[in-house]
C-alpha positions as CSV (number, residue, x, y, z in Angstrom):
1,X,3.1,25.7,-5.9
2,X,2.5,25.8,-2.1
3,X,0.6,22.7,-0.9
4,X,-0.7,22.0,2.6
5,X,-1.4,18.4,3.6
6,X,-3.4,17.2,6.6
7,X,-2.5,13.5,6.9
8,X,-2.0,10.5,9.1
9,X,1.7,10.5,9.3
10,X,4.9,11.3,7.4
11,X,7.2,11.1,10.4
12,X,6.8,7.4,11.2
13,X,6.8,4.4,8.9
14,X,5.8,2.1,11.8
15,X,2.6,0.1,11.1
16,X,1.3,2.1,8.2
17,X,1.8,2.5,4.4
18,X,1.2,6.3,4.3
19,X,4.6,7.6,5.5
20,X,6.9,6.1,2.9
21,X,4.5,7.2,0.1
22,X,4.3,10.7,1.3
23,X,8.1,11.0,1.7
24,X,8.7,10.0,-1.9
25,X,5.9,12.2,-3.2
26,X,6.9,15.3,-1.2
27,X,10.6,14.9,-2.2
28,X,9.6,14.7,-5.8
29,X,7.3,17.8,-5.5
30,X,10.2,19.7,-3.8
31,X,12.4,18.8,-6.8
32,X,9.8,20.3,-9.0
33,X,9.8,23.6,-7.1
34,X,6.9,23.0,-4.7
35,X,6.8,23.6,-1.0
36,X,4.8,21.3,1.1
37,X,3.6,21.8,4.7
38,X,2.5,18.5,6.4
39,X,0.3,18.7,9.5
40,X,0.4,15.5,11.6
41,X,-1.1,14.9,15.0
42,X,1.6,13.7,17.4
43,X,0.2,10.3,18.1
44,X,2.0,8.2,20.8
45,X,2.4,5.0,18.9
46,X,4.1,6.9,16.0
47,X,6.1,9.1,18.4
48,X,7.7,5.9,19.8
49,X,8.8,4.8,16.3
50,X,9.6,8.1,14.6
51,X,12.2,7.8,11.8
52,X,11.9,11.2,10.1
53,X,12.3,14.6,11.6
54,X,13.7,17.9,10.3
55,X,13.8,17.0,6.6
56,X,14.7,20.0,4.4
57,X,12.1,19.1,1.7
58,X,9.0,19.4,4.0
59,X,7.7,21.7,6.6
60,X,6.5,19.2,9.2
61,X,4.1,20.4,11.8
62,X,3.5,18.0,14.8
63,X,0.7,19.0,17.1
64,X,-1.0,17.6,20.2
65,X,-4.5,19.0,19.7
66,X,-6.4,20.5,16.7
67,X,-7.5,23.5,18.7
68,X,-3.8,24.4,19.4
69,X,-2.6,24.1,15.8
70,X,-5.7,25.7,14.2
71,X,-4.2,29.3,14.0
72,X,-1.1,27.9,12.3
73,X,-3.2,25.8,9.9
74,X,-5.2,28.8,8.9
75,X,-2.0,30.9,8.2
76,X,-0.7,28.0,6.1
77,X,-3.9,27.7,4.1
78,X,-4.0,31.5,3.5
79,X,-0.8,31.1,1.5
80,X,-1.6,27.8,-0.1
81,X,-2.4,27.1,-3.8
82,X,-3.8,23.6,-2.9
83,X,-4.7,21.8,0.3
84,X,-5.1,18.0,0.7
85,X,-6.8,16.1,3.5
86,X,-6.3,12.3,3.6
87,X,-8.0,9.2,4.8
88,X,-7.3,8.3,8.4
89,X,-6.2,11.9,9.2
90,X,-7.3,12.1,12.9
91,X,-8.6,15.7,12.4
92,X,-9.9,15.3,8.9
93,X,-13.3,16.8,9.5
94,X,-11.9,19.9,11.1
95,X,-9.2,20.2,8.4
96,X,-11.9,19.8,5.7
97,X,-13.9,22.8,7.1
98,X,-10.8,24.9,7.1
99,X,-9.8,23.9,3.6
100,X,-13.2,24.6,2.2
101,X,-13.2,28.0,3.8
102,X,-9.9,28.9,2.1
103,X,-9.1,29.9,-1.5
104,X,-6.9,26.8,-2.1
105,X,-7.8,24.0,-4.4
106,X,-9.6,21.6,-2.1
107,X,-8.5,18.0,-2.5
108,X,-9.3,14.7,-0.6
109,X,-6.8,11.8,-1.1
110,X,-8.1,8.4,-0.1
111,X,-5.1,6.2,0.4
112,X,-7.5,3.5,1.7
113,X,-10.4,3.6,-0.7
114,X,-11.4,-0.1,-0.5
115,X,-11.5,0.1,3.3
116,X,-13.5,3.3,3.1
117,X,-16.1,1.7,0.8
118,X,-16.3,-1.4,2.9
119,X,-16.9,0.6,6.0
120,X,-19.6,2.6,4.1
121,X,-21.3,-0.7,3.1
122,X,-21.4,-1.8,6.7
123,X,-23.1,1.5,7.7
124,X,-20.1,2.6,9.9
125,X,-19.3,6.2,10.6
126,X,-16.2,7.2,8.7
127,X,-14.5,9.8,10.9
128,X,-12.3,11.2,8.1
129,X,-15.3,12.0,5.9
130,X,-17.9,14.6,6.9
131,X,-21.7,14.5,6.5
132,X,-21.5,16.0,3.0
133,X,-19.4,13.1,1.8
134,X,-16.9,14.2,-0.8
135,X,-19.2,16.5,-2.8
136,X,-17.5,19.7,-1.7
137,X,-14.0,18.9,-2.9
138,X,-12.6,20.3,-6.1
139,X,-10.7,17.0,-6.6
140,X,-10.8,13.5,-5.1
141,X,-7.8,11.3,-5.5
142,X,-7.9,7.6,-4.9
143,X,-5.0,5.2,-4.3
144,X,-7.2,2.5,-6.0
145,X,-8.5,2.8,-9.5
146,X,-11.1,0.9,-11.5
147,X,-14.5,0.5,-10.0
148,X,-13.5,2.3,-6.9
149,X,-13.5,5.6,-8.8
150,X,-17.1,5.1,-9.8
151,X,-18.1,4.2,-6.2
152,X,-16.5,7.4,-4.9
153,X,-18.8,9.3,-7.3
154,X,-22.0,7.4,-6.8
155,X,-21.7,6.7,-3.1
156,X,-19.9,9.7,-1.7
157,X,-20.8,12.4,-4.2
158,X,-17.3,13.1,-5.5
159,X,-17.5,15.4,-8.5
160,X,-14.0,15.0,-10.0
161,X,-12.1,11.8,-9.3
162,X,-8.7,10.6,-10.5
163,X,-6.4,7.8,-9.4
164,X,-3.0,8.6,-7.8
165,X,-1.4,5.2,-7.5
166,X,1.5,4.0,-5.4
167,X,5.0,4.8,-6.4
168,X,8.6,4.7,-5.3
169,X,11.5,7.1,-4.9
170,X,14.4,5.5,-6.8
171,X,16.9,7.5,-4.7
172,X,15.6,5.6,-1.6
173,X,15.0,2.2,-3.2
174,X,17.6,0.8,-5.5
175,X,19.7,-2.3,-5.8
176,X,21.8,-2.9,-2.6
177,X,24.5,-5.4,-1.5
178,X,23.3,-8.6,0.0
179,X,23.0,-8.6,3.8
180,X,23.6,-11.9,5.5
181,X,21.3,-10.9,8.4
182,X,18.5,-10.4,5.9
183,X,19.2,-13.3,3.6
184,X,16.2,-15.5,2.7
185,X,14.8,-17.6,-0.1
186,X,11.4,-16.0,0.3
187,X,10.7,-12.7,2.1
188,X,7.6,-10.7,3.0
189,X,7.4,-7.1,4.3
190,X,4.1,-5.8,5.6
191,X,2.1,-4.9,8.7
192,X,-0.2,-7.6,10.0
193,X,-3.7,-7.4,8.7
194,X,-6.4,-9.9,9.5
195,X,-7.9,-9.7,6.0
196,X,-4.5,-10.6,4.5
197,X,-3.9,-13.6,6.8
198,X,-5.6,-16.3,4.8
199,X,-3.6,-15.4,1.6
200,X,-0.4,-14.9,3.6
201,X,-0.7,-18.4,5.1
202,X,-1.3,-19.9,1.7
203,X,1.5,-18.1,-0.1
204,X,4.1,-17.8,2.7
205,X,3.5,-20.1,5.7
206,X,2.5,-23.1,3.7
207,X,5.5,-22.9,1.4
208,X,7.7,-22.6,4.5
209,X,6.1,-25.8,5.8
210,X,6.7,-27.6,2.5
211,X,10.4,-26.5,2.4
212,X,12.0,-26.7,5.8
213,X,15.4,-26.6,4.0
214,X,14.8,-23.0,2.9
215,X,14.9,-19.7,4.9
216,X,11.8,-17.5,5.1
217,X,11.9,-13.9,6.4
218,X,8.9,-11.9,7.6
219,X,9.2,-8.2,8.6
220,X,6.3,-6.1,10.0
221,X,4.5,-4.8,13.0
222,X,1.5,-6.0,15.0
223,X,1.8,-9.8,14.3
224,X,0.1,-11.8,17.1
225,X,1.8,-14.4,19.2
226,X,-0.5,-17.1,17.7
227,X,0.8,-16.5,14.2
228,X,1.6,-20.0,12.7
229,X,5.4,-19.7,13.0
230,X,7.6,-22.4,11.7
231,X,11.3,-23.0,12.6
232,X,12.4,-21.7,9.2
233,X,10.3,-18.4,9.4
234,X,12.4,-15.7,10.9
235,X,10.8,-12.5,12.1
236,X,11.7,-8.7,12.3
237,X,9.2,-6.6,14.2
238,X,10.2,-3.4,12.5
239,X,12.4,-2.7,9.5
240,X,13.3,1.0,9.0
241,X,12.8,2.3,5.4
242,X,16.6,2.7,5.1
243,X,16.9,-1.1,5.4
244,X,14.3,-2.0,2.8
245,X,16.6,-2.2,-0.2
246,X,18.9,-4.6,1.6
247,X,15.9,-6.6,2.7
248,X,14.6,-7.0,-0.9
249,X,18.0,-7.6,-2.4
250,X,19.0,-10.3,0.1
251,X,16.1,-12.5,-0.9
252,X,15.9,-14.7,-3.9
253,X,12.2,-13.9,-4.1
254,X,9.9,-11.5,-2.3
255,X,6.1,-11.8,-1.8
256,X,3.4,-9.2,-2.3
257,X,0.1,-9.8,-0.6
258,X,-2.8,-7.4,-1.0
259,X,-5.5,-6.7,1.6
260,X,-8.8,-8.5,0.8
261,X,-10.8,-5.3,0.3
262,X,-8.2,-4.0,-2.1
263,X,-7.8,-7.2,-4.0
264,X,-11.6,-7.5,-4.5
265,X,-11.8,-4.1,-6.2
266,X,-8.6,-4.5,-8.1
267,X,-6.3,-1.8,-9.5
268,X,-4.5,-1.5,-6.1
269,X,-0.7,-1.7,-6.4
270,X,0.9,-1.2,-3.0
271,X,3.9,1.0,-2.4
272,X,5.8,-2.1,-1.3
273,X,5.3,-3.7,-4.7
274,X,7.0,-0.7,-6.4
275,X,9.7,-0.5,-3.7
276,X,10.7,-4.2,-4.2
277,X,10.7,-3.8,-8.0
278,X,12.8,-0.7,-7.9
279,X,15.4,-2.6,-5.9
280,X,15.5,-5.2,-8.7
281,X,13.9,-7.9,-6.6
282,X,11.9,-10.7,-8.2
283,X,8.4,-10.4,-6.9
284,X,5.7,-13.1,-6.6
285,X,2.2,-11.6,-6.0
286,X,-1.3,-12.6,-5.3
287,X,-3.6,-11.9,-8.3
288,X,-6.1,-9.1,-8.7
289,X,-7.7,-7.2,-11.6
290,X,-5.5,-4.6,-13.1
291,X,-2.2,-6.0,-11.9
292,X,-1.1,-6.6,-15.5
293,X,-1.5,-2.8,-16.2
294,X,1.5,-2.2,-13.9
295,X,3.7,-5.2,-14.5
296,X,3.8,-7.9,-17.2
297,X,3.1,-11.4,-15.8
298,X,5.9,-13.9,-16.1
299,X,8.2,-11.2,-17.7
300,X,8.2,-8.6,-14.9
301,X,6.3,-10.3,-12.1
302,X,5.3,-13.8,-11.0
303,X,1.7,-14.6,-10.1
304,X,0.5,-16.9,-7.4
305,X,-3.0,-18.2,-6.8
306,X,-1.9,-21.2,-4.6
307,X,0.8,-22.6,-2.5
308,X,2.0,-24.6,-5.4
309,X,2.5,-21.5,-7.5
310,X,4.9,-20.1,-4.9
311,X,6.7,-23.5,-4.7
312,X,7.2,-23.5,-8.5
313,X,8.5,-19.9,-8.3
314,X,11.0,-20.9,-5.7
315,X,12.3,-23.6,-8.1
316,X,13.3,-21.1,-10.7
317,X,16.9,-20.5,-11.3
318,X,18.8,-17.5,-10.0
319,X,19.3,-16.3,-13.5
320,X,15.6,-16.4,-14.3
321,X,14.7,-14.5,-11.1
322,X,17.4,-11.9,-11.9
323,X,15.9,-11.3,-15.3
324,X,12.4,-10.8,-13.9
325,X,13.8,-8.4,-11.2
326,X,15.7,-6.4,-13.7
327,X,12.7,-6.1,-16.0
328,X,10.5,-5.0,-13.1
329,X,13.0,-2.3,-12.1
330,X,13.1,-1.0,-15.7
331,X,9.3,-0.8,-15.7
332,X,9.2,1.1,-12.4
333,X,11.8,3.6,-13.6
334,X,9.9,4.2,-16.8
335,X,6.4,4.6,-15.3
336,X,6.0,4.3,-11.5
337,X,8.4,6.7,-9.7
338,X,7.4,9.3,-7.2
339,X,8.4,11.9,-9.9
340,X,5.8,10.4,-12.2
341,X,3.1,10.7,-9.6
342,X,4.1,14.2,-8.5
343,X,3.8,15.3,-12.1
344,X,0.3,13.8,-12.3
345,X,-0.7,15.5,-9.1
346,X,0.6,18.9,-10.2
347,X,-1.2,18.6,-13.5
348,X,-4.5,17.7,-11.8
349,X,-4.2,20.5,-9.2
350,X,-3.2,23.1,-11.8
351,X,-6.1,22.2,-14.0
352,X,-8.5,22.8,-11.2
353,X,-6.8,26.0,-10.1
354,X,-7.5,27.4,-13.6
355,X,-11.1,26.6,-13.6
356,X,-13.5,29.4,-12.7
357,X,-15.5,29.0,-9.6
358,X,-19.1,27.6,-10.2
359,X,-21.7,30.3,-10.3
360,X,-23.8,30.7,-7.1
361,X,-27.3,29.2,-7.4
362,X,-30.2,31.6,-7.0
363,X,-32.3,31.1,-3.9
């Protein structure tokens, strides 16, 4: 199957959660005989932190202006079996027009569904969704399940909706030797987000204040200078994906914090959650509806509603934490790899490719 994607980025993992997910998914699709062409606008802030170019498993098209790349996009679509446009694609509306004019199965993939719905509730213009909403697409995929799927139908007119959750490529995320540079008692990897800050302070900063004898490590972009640092919180502004396994495996415990809009809807496992678990790391996570569908609480993941819960988790023995990390890794390999999601995606796309086109309505 030939698939064309118009997305935010696959070339840079800096400050976003899209790139790593796309890399795993596209590699898995390639292993299943697919060819993917990814169109990405060459944005300056990603160009400065680009950590993928020239991969053999994807045809990456970087462009400066939509008008310049339009002829190439049309040629790619003419040969495509399916075409996907994503949330936060800078040229989503133009790409949507071209996709809907082609013979490819037309798909919209919202990797930011809770944010989309929150912006819709505030009456904001959503620049990656056109005036017809999602009604014209053959398939709408959502990174978030549960009630979010119903909202995409009722509020944006999606006719066919399915979840395509986060995932991990086990070839890229696996147990790694401990790195002294990345050693910590509790770690957190994630870009700064204002709507995560309250939870992050309760589950990361406050435990650090309680335990000045322990080492805490935070890695991620865009953290402000007035972040409530303590002497035992160490910081890495950017951690390349190649260093993620060592990061997770060098911590006794790693924290997962979900953005508020996602947590309120539930059914929103982040890619980072699966990455950490695939490395065999013991994870302590904030709590949201549906989490237990992905990992078993206490057996495969620890849950934290308060500073005290994190403090208790840090008191667990190394043997206990290793058991939890090993169980989480086994669950990921069984259910949550990029190959699993690629199989789901191909099944959904193939099913719609076989459907006859709806009959034209009489005037």
